[in-house]
C-alpha positions as a LaTeX table, in Angstrom:
\begin{tabular}{lrrr}
\hline
Residue & $x$ (\AA) & $y$ (\AA) & $z$ (\AA) \\
\hline
Met1 & 330.39 & $-46.22$ & 21.41 \\
His2 & 331.25 & $-46.01$ & 17.94 \\
Ala3 & 328.73 & $-43.91$ & 16.08 \\
His4 & 328.64 & $-46.80$ & 13.64 \\
Gln5 & 327.37 & $-49.02$ & 16.27 \\
Gln6 & 324.81 & $-46.63$ & 17.53 \\
Thr7 & 323.22 & $-46.45$ & 14.34 \\
His8 & 323.02 & $-49.83$ & 14.16 \\
Gln9 & 321.74 & $-50.50$ & 17.28 \\
Asn10 & 319.20 & $-47.83$ & 16.75 \\
His11 & 318.22 & $-49.56$ & 13.46 \\
His12 & 317.08 & $-52.75$ & 15.37 \\
Gln13 & 315.62 & $-50.85$ & 18.02 \\
Thr14 & 312.98 & $-49.23$ & 15.27 \\
Trp15 & 311.19 & $-52.63$ & 14.99 \\
Thr16 & 309.61 & $-54.11$ & 18.11 \\
Ile17 & 307.40 & $-56.44$ & 18.28 \\
Glu18 & 304.57 & $-54.44$ & 19.13 \\
Arg19 & 305.41 & $-52.15$ & 16.21 \\
Ile20 & 305.33 & $-55.07$ & 13.71 \\
Glu21 & 302.06 & $-55.81$ & 15.09 \\
Leu22 & 300.63 & $-52.38$ & 15.04 \\
Leu23 & 302.31 & $-52.23$ & 11.43 \\
Lys24 & 300.12 & $-55.49$ & 10.31 \\
Ile25 & 296.79 & $-54.43$ & 12.03 \\
His26 & 297.12 & $-51.10$ & 10.16 \\
Phe27 & 298.13 & $-52.15$ & 7.03 \\
Gln28 & 295.14 & $-55.03$ & 6.89 \\
Ala29 & 292.78 & $-51.83$ & 8.08 \\
Gly30 & 293.96 & $-50.30$ & 4.90 \\
Leu31 & 295.65 & $-47.20$ & 6.38 \\
Ser32 & 298.27 & $-45.89$ & 3.76 \\
Cys33 & 302.17 & $-46.07$ & 4.73 \\
Arg34 & 302.19 & $-42.72$ & 5.33 \\
Glu35 & 298.90 & $-43.14$ & 7.81 \\
Ile36 & 300.83 & $-46.09$ & 9.82 \\
Ala37 & 303.93 & $-44.40$ & 9.84 \\
Asn38 & 302.28 & $-41.52$ & 11.80 \\
Gln39 & 300.40 & $-43.91$ & 14.08 \\
Ile40 & 303.57 & $-45.87$ & 14.87 \\
Gly41 & 306.33 & $-43.41$ & 14.93 \\
Val42 & 308.49 & $-44.17$ & 12.37 \\
Ser43 & 309.00 & $-42.97$ & 8.36 \\
Arg44 & 306.96 & $-43.71$ & 5.77 \\
Asn45 & 309.96 & $-45.21$ & 4.06 \\
Ala46 & 310.65 & $-47.49$ & 7.07 \\
Val47 & 306.89 & $-48.82$ & 6.75 \\
Ile48 & 307.05 & $-49.72$ & 3.05 \\
Gly49 & 310.34 & $-51.76$ & 3.94 \\
Lys50 & 308.97 & $-53.55$ & 6.61 \\
Ile51 & 305.81 & $-54.24$ & 4.38 \\
Ser52 & 308.07 & $-55.71$ & 1.60 \\
Arg53 & 310.30 & $-57.93$ & 4.28 \\
Leu54 & 306.70 & $-59.45$ & 5.63 \\
Asn55 & 305.51 & $-59.96$ & 2.26 \\
Leu56 & 302.43 & $-58.36$ & 3.43 \\
Thr57 & 299.52 & $-58.27$ & 0.83 \\
Arg58 & 295.97 & $-56.57$ & 1.17 \\
Asp59 & 292.65 & $-58.60$ & 0.35 \\
Lys60 & 291.37 & $-56.80$ & $-3.02$ \\
Val61 & 287.92 & $-57.75$ & $-1.99$ \\
Gly62 & 285.47 & $-54.40$ & $-1.67$ \\
Arg63 & 288.55 & $-51.92$ & $-2.99$ \\
Glu64 & 287.61 & $-49.89$ & $-5.77$ \\
Pro65 & 289.85 & $-49.63$ & $-8.66$ \\
Leu66 & 291.84 & $-46.40$ & $-8.83$ \\
Pro67 & 290.13 & $-44.28$ & $-11.87$ \\
Lys68 & 292.03 & $-44.32$ & $-15.07$ \\
Lys69 & 293.35 & $-41.33$ & $-16.36$ \\
Pro70 & 292.19 & $-41.31$ & $-20.16$ \\
Ala71 & 293.02 & $-37.39$ & $-20.81$ \\
Ala72 & 296.66 & $-38.82$ & $-22.00$ \\
Lys73 & 295.64 & $-41.54$ & $-23.96$ \\
Ser74 & 292.59 & $-39.21$ & $-25.36$ \\
Gln75 & 294.73 & $-36.36$ & $-26.27$ \\
Arg76 & 297.27 & $-38.63$ & $-28.18$ \\
Ser77 & 294.29 & $-40.25$ & $-30.29$ \\
Arg78 & 293.15 & $-36.97$ & $-30.63$ \\
Ala79 & 296.72 & $-36.00$ & $-32.41$ \\
Phe80 & 296.43 & $-39.44$ & $-34.48$ \\
Arg81 & 293.15 & $-38.15$ & $-35.96$ \\
Ile82 & 294.33 & $-35.19$ & $-36.51$ \\
Leu83 & 297.57 & $-36.06$ & $-38.57$ \\
Arg84 & 295.63 & $-38.69$ & $-40.33$ \\
Ala85 & 293.53 & $-35.82$ & $-41.99$ \\
Leu86 & 296.84 & $-34.03$ & $-43.00$ \\
Pro87 & 298.17 & $-34.64$ & $-46.36$ \\
Ala88 & 300.28 & $-37.64$ & $-46.55$ \\
Thr89 & 304.24 & $-37.73$ & $-46.81$ \\
Glu90 & 306.12 & $-40.03$ & $-49.33$ \\
Pro91 & 306.21 & $-43.44$ & $-47.83$ \\
Glu92 & 310.10 & $-43.69$ & $-47.97$ \\
Ala93 & 310.58 & $-40.50$ & $-46.59$ \\
Glu94 & 312.40 & $-40.72$ & $-43.03$ \\
Pro95 & 310.68 & $-37.78$ & $-41.18$ \\
Glu96 & 314.14 & $-37.09$ & $-39.42$ \\
Leu97 & 315.84 & $-36.29$ & $-42.64$ \\
Glu98 & 313.05 & $-34.36$ & $-44.27$ \\
Ser99 & 313.26 & $-30.58$ & $-43.97$ \\
Ile100 & 310.89 & $-28.47$ & $-42.11$ \\
His101 & 310.65 & $-25.13$ & $-43.32$ \\
Asn102 & 311.38 & $-22.70$ & $-40.35$ \\
Gly103 & 311.49 & $-19.30$ & $-41.03$ \\
His104 & 309.10 & $-18.17$ & $-37.85$ \\
Cys105 & 311.70 & $-19.04$ & $-34.89$ \\
Cys106 & 311.16 & $-17.36$ & $-31.37$ \\
Ser107 & 312.39 & $-17.46$ & $-28.05$ \\
Leu108 & 310.33 & $-19.13$ & $-25.02$ \\
Phe109 & 309.10 & $-15.28$ & $-24.30$ \\
Glu110 & 307.45 & $-15.19$ & $-27.52$ \\
Leu111 & 306.02 & $-18.55$ & $-27.68$ \\
Ser112 & 302.06 & $-18.75$ & $-27.77$ \\
Glu113 & 299.33 & $-21.47$ & $-28.70$ \\
Gln114 & 299.54 & $-19.49$ & $-32.33$ \\
Arg115 & 303.55 & $-21.21$ & $-32.50$ \\
Cys116 & 305.10 & $-24.50$ & $-32.95$ \\
Arg117 & 306.37 & $-25.31$ & $-29.80$ \\
Trp118 & 309.18 & $-27.91$ & $-30.65$ \\
Pro119 & 312.31 & $-26.83$ & $-29.42$ \\
Ile120 & 315.20 & $-26.51$ & $-31.55$ \\
Ser121 & 318.76 & $-26.92$ & $-30.05$ \\
Thr122 & 319.50 & $-28.01$ & $-26.78$ \\
Pro123 & 317.78 & $-25.96$ & $-23.60$ \\
Gly124 & 320.36 & $-22.92$ & $-22.20$ \\
Ala125 & 322.45 & $-22.79$ & $-25.20$ \\
Glu126 & 322.77 & $-19.59$ & $-26.89$ \\
Asp127 & 321.03 & $-20.87$ & $-30.31$ \\
Phe128 & 318.01 & $-22.22$ & $-28.11$ \\
Arg129 & 314.72 & $-21.19$ & $-29.74$ \\
Phe130 & 311.27 & $-23.24$ & $-30.76$ \\
Cys131 & 309.97 & $-23.70$ & $-34.22$ \\
Gly132 & 307.42 & $-21.03$ & $-34.33$ \\
Asn133 & 305.82 & $-22.35$ & $-36.90$ \\
Pro134 & 301.80 & $-22.16$ & $-37.46$ \\
Pro135 & 300.55 & $-25.34$ & $-35.58$ \\
Val136 & 298.04 & $-27.65$ & $-36.97$ \\
Glu137 & 294.80 & $-26.74$ & $-35.23$ \\
Gly138 & 294.40 & $-28.95$ & $-31.94$ \\
Leu139 & 297.78 & $-29.46$ & $-31.67$ \\
Pro140 & 301.48 & $-28.11$ & $-30.38$ \\
Tyr141 & 303.08 & $-28.44$ & $-33.24$ \\
Cys142 & 303.37 & $-27.65$ & $-37.03$ \\
Ala143 & 302.44 & $-30.32$ & $-39.50$ \\
Gly144 & 305.98 & $-31.53$ & $-39.57$ \\
His145 & 307.04 & $-31.74$ & $-36.31$ \\
Ser146 & 303.83 & $-33.30$ & $-35.56$ \\
Arg147 & 304.70 & $-36.41$ & $-37.91$ \\
Leu148 & 308.10 & $-36.52$ & $-35.53$ \\
Ala149 & 305.93 & $-36.38$ & $-32.18$ \\
Tyr150 & 303.01 & $-38.57$ & $-33.28$ \\
Arg151 & 304.52 & $-41.41$ & $-35.15$ \\
Val152 & 302.80 & $-44.71$ & $-34.75$ \\
Ser153 & 305.83 & $-47.30$ & $-34.42$ \\
Val154 & 305.68 & $-50.66$ & $-36.90$ \\
Arg155 & 306.29 & $-53.38$ & $-34.69$ \\
Arg156 & 307.22 & $-56.68$ & $-36.83$ \\
\hline
\end{tabular}
């Protein structure tokens, strides 16, 4: 028998009627895909694929919603509050076009919380470095790079 035929034949043997029934029972019992895979002897990806092909869904009754991760959002909103306190730039000035004075460039080894962490150039390039200017208190970047990093998009 050819290797392709063996693989194709083994693929069909993965999902026996018994395994499919066990999959449905374990799925409705709330087991994770990894747990189901371990119970019935197939891979996690096989379980995910079969659940999808069978269009199985779980009842949401009694299930607690996953906790939200407010850290990233709160960090971002904190950055905007700090930026609002900075002196405003001219409205017609484009931040990308503004020259950010930089006389404090540093390498990765010299980088600290007291230095702006804005990367300059391409990582791995010979001239790669970090801005190194003093950062705005509570942010990883100097005032100029903070304005670039935390811009509010205007949608019209």
